Backbone as a chain_set.jsonl record, in Angstrom:
{"seq": "MSPGAPARVPWQAVADGVAVTLRLSPKGGRDAIDGIETRADGQPVLKARVRVAPTDGAANDALLKLLAHALGIPARDVALASGATARIKRVKLTGDSNVLIAALVKCAAVG", "coords": {"N": [[0.85, -1.173, 0.0], [0.537, 2.2, -0.801], [2.09, 5.143, 0.653], [-0.094, 7.236, 2.493], [-2.322, 6.183, 1.288], [-5.682, 5.082, 1.729], [-6.472, 2.833, 4.369], [-7.544, -0.502, 3.875], [-10.697, -1.731, 4.781], [-12.709, -4.153, 6.575], [-15.452, -3.919, 6.105], [-18.519, -2.841, 4.575], [-20.867, -0.459, 3.411], [-24.25, -1.291, 2.959], [-27.564, -1.696, 1.527], [-29.437, -1.437, 3.798], [-27.831, -1.11, 6.03], [-24.763, -2.422, 7.251], [-22.286, -4.626, 5.984], [-20.078, -6.98, 7.292], [-16.924, -8.567, 7.237], [-15.53, -11.188, 9.017], [-13.033, -12.881, 11.019], [-13.324, -15.541, 13.024], [-12.247, -16.777, 16.142], [-12.906, -19.429, 17.946], [-13.07, -20.659, 21.362], [-11.215, -18.889, 22.404], [-10.3, -17.917, 24.825], [-11.198, -15.465, 25.822], [-13.821, -13.061, 25.304], [-13.624, -10.935, 22.656], [-12.904, -8.185, 20.419], [-10.361, -8.018, 18.165], [-9.161, -6.179, 16.42], [-8.108, -5.341, 13.035], [-7.11, -7.491, 10.424], [-5.086, -8.339, 7.643], [-5.527, -10.798, 5.373], [-3.657, -13.467, 3.743], [-4.548, -13.51, 1.114], [-5.089, -10.897, 0.681], [-7.475, -9.927, 1.594], [-9.157, -7.939, 3.918], [-10.037, -8.576, 7.309], [-12.123, -8.456, 10.209], [-10.938, -9.249, 13.287], [-12.079, -11.528, 15.686], [-12.692, -13.031, 18.86], [-14.052, -15.644, 20.853], [-15.062, -17.147, 23.947], [-16.41, -19.599, 23.985], [-16.841, -22.971, 22.668], [-17.053, -24.137, 19.237], [-19.697, -25.448, 19.083], [-22.774, -26.681, 18.095], [-23.506, -24.152, 17.054], [-22.896, -22.352, 19.067], [-20.611, -20.691, 19.224], [-21.049, -18.932, 17.114], [-23.386, -17.642, 18.003], [-22.35, -16.415, 20.293], [-20.536, -14.679, 19.074], [-22.267, -12.922, 17.676], [-23.608, -11.714, 19.824], [-21.409, -10.52, 21.082], [-20.605, -8.641, 19.117], [-22.926, -7.002, 19.0], [-22.934, -5.948, 21.607], [-20.379, -4.667, 21.679], [-20.68, -2.745, 19.7], [-22.807, -1.325, 20.575], [-25.462, -1.766, 19.82], [-28.793, -3.146, 19.323], [-29.209, -6.683, 19.821], [-30.879, -7.87, 17.978], [-30.308, -6.564, 15.638], [-28.089, -7.665, 14.51], [-26.898, -10.123, 12.424], [-25.969, -13.343, 11.228], [-24.757, -13.712, 8.064], [-23.346, -15.382, 6.314], [-21.131, -18.257, 6.368], [-21.481, -20.027, 8.523], [-20.272, -22.415, 9.458], [-17.63, -21.929, 9.104], [-14.398, -20.354, 9.693], [-14.085, -17.807, 8.608], [-16.443, -15.355, 8.367], [-19.48, -13.707, 7.382], [-21.211, -10.966, 8.429], [-24.257, -9.275, 8.933], [-25.168, -6.056, 9.746], [-27.836, -4.208, 10.83], [-29.15, -1.004, 10.299], [-28.365, 2.538, 10.549], [-25.925, 3.189, 8.283], [-23.748, 5.003, 8.479], [-23.534, 5.531, 11.236], [-23.085, 2.935, 12.183], [-20.651, 2.284, 10.898], [-18.952, 4.196, 12.048], [-18.978, 3.252, 14.688], [-17.797, 0.742, 14.272], [-15.222, 1.507, 13.419], [-14.255, 2.706, 15.756], [-14.418, 0.516, 17.513], [-12.682, -1.313, 16.301], [-10.362, 0.016, 16.532], [-9.189, 1.631, 14.508], [-8.088, 4.156, 12.191]], "CA": [[0.0, 0.0, 0.0], [1.354, 3.4, -0.888], [1.889, 6.073, 1.769], [-1.233, 8.118, 2.328], [-3.482, 5.475, 0.76], [-6.56, 4.674, 2.822], [-6.4, 1.43, 4.747], [-8.729, -1.281, 3.519], [-11.461, -2.148, 5.951], [-13.492, -5.353, 6.292], [-16.889, -3.667, 6.1], [-19.017, -1.969, 3.519], [-22.267, -0.063, 3.547], [-25.21, -1.959, 2.082], [-28.852, -1.005, 1.456], [-30.054, -1.07, 5.076], [-26.882, -1.292, 7.12], [-23.351, -2.664, 6.947], [-21.846, -6.018, 5.941], [-18.734, -7.083, 7.877], [-16.247, -9.849, 7.111], [-14.807, -11.457, 10.259], [-12.373, -14.169, 11.277], [-13.661, -15.897, 14.399], [-11.46, -17.788, 16.849], [-13.621, -19.962, 19.104], [-12.211, -21.098, 22.465], [-10.13, -17.914, 22.388], [-9.912, -17.494, 26.161], [-11.99, -14.308, 26.232], [-14.641, -12.498, 24.239], [-12.994, -9.664, 22.307], [-12.612, -7.775, 19.054], [-8.904, -7.855, 18.175], [-8.667, -5.317, 15.357], [-8.216, -5.745, 11.634], [-5.987, -8.269, 9.898], [-5.15, -8.579, 6.206], [-5.193, -12.193, 5.096], [-2.672, -13.692, 2.68], [-5.171, -13.192, -0.176], [-5.297, -9.46, 0.626], [-8.786, -9.578, 2.141], [-9.157, -7.515, 5.324], [-11.064, -9.177, 8.165], [-12.164, -8.026, 11.591], [-10.641, -10.421, 14.111], [-12.871, -11.651, 16.908], [-12.534, -14.295, 19.594], [-15.056, -15.917, 21.881], [-14.653, -18.201, 24.876], [-17.117, -20.866, 23.801], [-16.449, -23.874, 21.581], [-17.967, -24.063, 18.099], [-20.609, -26.573, 19.171], [-24.19, -26.342, 17.894], [-23.679, -22.725, 16.782], [-22.669, -21.523, 20.256], [-19.606, -19.663, 18.936], [-21.702, -17.924, 16.277], [-24.267, -16.874, 18.876], [-21.496, -15.568, 21.135], [-20.001, -13.632, 18.204], [-23.312, -11.939, 17.415], [-23.805, -10.97, 21.074], [-20.214, -9.696, 21.262], [-20.687, -7.502, 18.201], [-24.001, -6.11, 19.438], [-22.47, -5.251, 22.805], [-19.24, -3.803, 21.345], [-21.122, -1.647, 18.846], [-23.881, -0.614, 21.24], [-26.703, -1.897, 19.062], [-29.585, -4.292, 19.784], [-28.82, -7.985, 19.27], [-31.738, -8.176, 16.828], [-29.76, -5.894, 14.461], [-26.865, -8.36, 14.113], [-27.275, -11.434, 11.903], [-24.969, -14.072, 10.458], [-25.179, -13.793, 6.657], [-22.719, -16.563, 5.719], [-19.976, -18.792, 7.075], [-21.907, -20.619, 9.795], [-19.345, -23.451, 9.919], [-16.272, -21.539, 8.711], [-13.783, -19.305, 10.52], [-14.379, -16.524, 7.966], [-17.892, -15.176, 8.4], [-20.032, -12.439, 6.913], [-22.264, -10.569, 9.351], [-25.037, -8.117, 8.499], [-25.598, -5.141, 10.799], [-28.949, -3.413, 10.332], [-29.237, 0.323, 10.892], [-27.745, 3.645, 9.822], [-24.566, 2.749, 7.942], [-22.742, 5.953, 8.977], [-23.4, 5.3, 12.673], [-22.478, 1.611, 12.359], [-19.242, 2.339, 10.488], [-18.237, 4.941, 13.089], [-18.822, 2.333, 15.822], [-16.808, -0.272, 13.873], [-13.899, 2.142, 13.437], [-13.867, 2.844, 17.175], [-14.274, -0.836, 18.07], [-11.513, -1.957, 15.702], [-9.217, 0.894, 16.814], [-8.566, 2.078, 13.268], [-8.379, 5.539, 11.838]], "C": [[0.891, 1.23, 0.0], [1.079, 4.321, 0.289], [0.712, 7.0, 1.481], [-2.47, 7.441, 1.765], [-4.374, 5.041, 1.919], [-6.433, 3.183, 3.098], [-7.684, 0.735, 4.307], [-9.394, -1.742, 4.803], [-12.353, -3.326, 5.577], [-15.001, -5.136, 6.332], [-17.244, -2.764, 4.945], [-20.483, -1.665, 3.767], [-23.089, -0.834, 2.529], [-26.548, -1.249, 2.237], [-29.404, -0.561, 2.813], [-29.121, -1.306, 6.256], [-25.46, -1.464, 6.629], [-23.098, -4.171, 6.932], [-20.394, -6.051, 6.406], [-18.192, -8.481, 7.649], [-15.377, -10.033, 8.347], [-14.069, -12.783, 10.193], [-12.585, -14.464, 12.747], [-12.739, -16.985, 14.924], [-12.269, -18.251, 18.051], [-12.627, -20.493, 20.133], [-10.987, -20.199, 22.569], [-9.737, -17.382, 23.752], [-10.687, -16.309, 26.702], [-12.83, -13.862, 25.038], [-14.072, -11.125, 23.908], [-12.945, -9.458, 20.8], [-11.13, -7.415, 19.059], [-8.356, -7.044, 17.011], [-8.832, -5.915, 13.984], [-6.937, -6.459, 11.217], [-6.176, -8.379, 8.387], [-4.662, -9.993, 5.954], [-4.205, -12.293, 3.942], [-3.24, -13.351, 1.298], [-5.48, -11.701, -0.326], [-6.624, -9.001, 1.192], [-8.661, -9.129, 3.594], [-10.294, -8.196, 6.073], [-10.977, -8.544, 9.55], [-11.953, -9.27, 12.441], [-11.47, -10.384, 15.384], [-12.579, -12.993, 17.543], [-13.641, -14.399, 20.624], [-14.573, -17.093, 22.717], [-15.223, -19.564, 24.544], [-16.58, -21.666, 22.617], [-17.474, -23.771, 20.446], [-18.905, -25.271, 18.039], [-22.042, -26.086, 19.027], [-24.426, -24.844, 17.714], [-23.41, -21.801, 17.956], [-21.659, -20.406, 19.988], [-20.204, -18.556, 18.065], [-22.618, -17.038, 17.116], [-23.462, -15.919, 19.749], [-20.907, -14.418, 20.325], [-21.038, -12.54, 17.977], [-23.591, -11.094, 18.652], [-22.632, -10.039, 21.34], [-20.278, -8.46, 20.376], [-21.758, -6.509, 18.633], [-23.545, -5.287, 20.639], [-21.368, -4.244, 22.465], [-19.669, -2.574, 20.54], [-22.266, -0.835, 19.46], [-25.191, -0.64, 20.475], [-27.489, -3.1, 19.589], [-29.143, -5.584, 19.098], [-29.653, -8.335, 18.044], [-31.215, -7.552, 15.53], [-28.462, -6.52, 13.96], [-27.25, -9.766, 13.664], [-26.124, -12.042, 11.107], [-25.489, -14.23, 9.037], [-24.592, -15.009, 5.962], [-21.551, -17.012, 6.576], [-20.302, -19.455, 8.397], [-20.92, -21.651, 10.334], [-17.896, -23.134, 9.574], [-15.711, -20.504, 9.687], [-14.062, -17.921, 9.953], [-15.89, -16.416, 7.823], [-18.259, -13.817, 7.84], [-21.226, -12.142, 7.818], [-22.936, -9.318, 8.813], [-25.485, -7.337, 9.727], [-26.683, -4.256, 10.198], [-28.991, -2.073, 11.075], [-28.611, 1.368, 9.992], [-26.283, 3.304, 9.556], [-23.493, 3.697, 8.468], [-22.475, 5.741, 10.467], [-22.689, 3.972, 12.924], [-20.996, 1.622, 11.997], [-18.417, 3.106, 11.51], [-17.987, 4.05, 14.309], [-17.799, 1.25, 15.508], [-15.391, 0.286, 13.914], [-13.395, 2.254, 14.875], [-13.565, 1.472, 17.785], [-13.001, -1.507, 17.566], [-10.239, -1.158, 15.942], [-8.447, 1.228, 15.548], [-8.884, 3.543, 13.069], [-7.807, 6.506, 12.708]], "O": [[1.886, 1.285, 0.723], [-0.01, 4.3, 0.863], [0.548, 7.484, 0.361], [-3.55, 8.032, 1.754], [-3.872, 4.672, 2.98], [-6.303, 2.376, 2.177], [-8.769, 1.313, 4.362], [-8.731, -2.094, 5.778], [-12.717, -3.49, 4.413], [-15.752, -6.082, 6.571], [-16.412, -2.03, 4.412], [-21.236, -2.502, 4.264], [-22.677, -1.007, 1.382], [-26.652, -0.294, 3.006], [-29.804, 0.595, 2.956], [-29.566, -1.659, 7.349], [-25.003, -0.764, 5.725], [-23.631, -4.904, 7.766], [-19.578, -5.243, 5.963], [-18.902, -9.468, 7.84], [-14.584, -9.157, 8.694], [-14.422, -13.68, 9.428], [-12.096, -13.741, 13.615], [-12.48, -17.981, 14.249], [-12.322, -17.557, 19.067], [-11.469, -20.748, 19.804], [-9.871, -20.669, 22.789], [-8.91, -16.473, 23.834], [-10.821, -16.161, 27.916], [-12.566, -14.251, 23.9], [-14.035, -10.244, 24.767], [-12.943, -10.409, 20.018], [-10.693, -6.596, 19.868], [-7.192, -7.209, 16.647], [-9.589, -6.866, 13.785], [-5.834, -6.077, 11.608], [-7.304, -8.498, 7.909], [-3.527, -10.342, 6.28], [-3.95, -11.309, 3.248], [-2.493, -12.946, 0.407], [-6.06, -11.282, -1.328], [-6.878, -7.798, 1.264], [-8.114, -9.862, 4.418], [-11.385, -8.372, 5.531], [-9.903, -8.15, 10.004], [-12.707, -10.237, 12.328], [-11.556, -9.363, 16.065], [-12.261, -13.967, 16.86], [-14.102, -13.406, 21.186], [-13.784, -17.921, 22.261], [-14.58, -20.582, 24.797], [-15.958, -21.126, 21.702], [-18.617, -23.368, 20.665], [-18.902, -26.021, 17.064], [-22.476, -25.188, 19.748], [-25.441, -24.321, 18.174], [-23.66, -20.599, 17.867], [-21.835, -19.289, 20.476], [-19.898, -17.379, 18.257], [-22.623, -15.818, 16.954], [-23.839, -14.761, 19.927], [-20.791, -13.302, 20.831], [-20.72, -11.355, 18.076], [-23.79, -9.885, 18.541], [-22.824, -8.902, 21.773], [-20.029, -7.349, 20.843], [-21.519, -5.301, 18.631], [-23.747, -4.073, 20.682], [-21.416, -3.098, 22.912], [-19.09, -1.497, 20.684], [-22.646, 0.21, 18.932], [-25.941, 0.335, 20.476], [-26.914, -3.979, 20.231], [-28.75, -5.572, 17.932], [-29.169, -9.036, 17.155], [-31.624, -7.957, 14.442], [-27.806, -5.963, 13.08], [-27.858, -10.518, 14.426], [-25.401, -11.338, 10.403], [-26.549, -14.819, 8.827], [-25.249, -15.613, 5.114], [-21.042, -16.256, 7.404], [-19.475, -19.445, 9.309], [-20.746, -21.755, 11.548], [-17.024, -23.988, 9.735], [-16.463, -19.859, 10.418], [-14.255, -16.966, 10.706], [-16.532, -17.282, 7.229], [-17.445, -12.894, 7.828], [-22.134, -12.961, 7.956], [-22.275, -8.414, 8.301], [-26.104, -7.892, 10.635], [-26.465, -3.623, 9.164], [-28.883, -2.017, 12.3], [-28.356, 1.115, 8.815], [-25.496, 3.148, 10.489], [-22.423, 3.239, 8.867], [-21.326, 5.769, 10.907], [-21.8, 3.888, 13.771], [-20.177, 1.038, 12.707], [-17.291, 2.709, 11.812], [-16.906, 4.089, 14.896], [-17.013, 0.874, 16.378], [-14.469, -0.38, 14.385], [-12.243, 1.932, 15.165], [-12.57, 1.303, 18.489], [-12.318, -2.194, 18.325], [-9.15, -1.611, 15.59], [-7.221, 1.127, 15.506], [-9.801, 4.098, 13.675], [-7.988, 7.706, 12.503]]}, "num_chains": 1, "name": "protein.A"}
């Protein structure tokens, strides 16, 4: 990336909110958002970890609750869009995209 170029982020505004690409680490020792990572393929992802094991969707549920809490939005506004059984997941946040992106920037400690 050239100096002064904007950093790539793992989210984008969509029609009624924001779509976020995440890499989830279950059994991570604590529930936390760990910033942004650029994968080997160049794709940026928001790193998250949860304490629970990936059994019967428990890790996905914990991830959605973590995001809602970290972003200060209702849990009903956070939904898993894809990647239910994969480490890389796509999550849909419903609401004002400008407000959601500002919360993501603060949560991910970027900018």
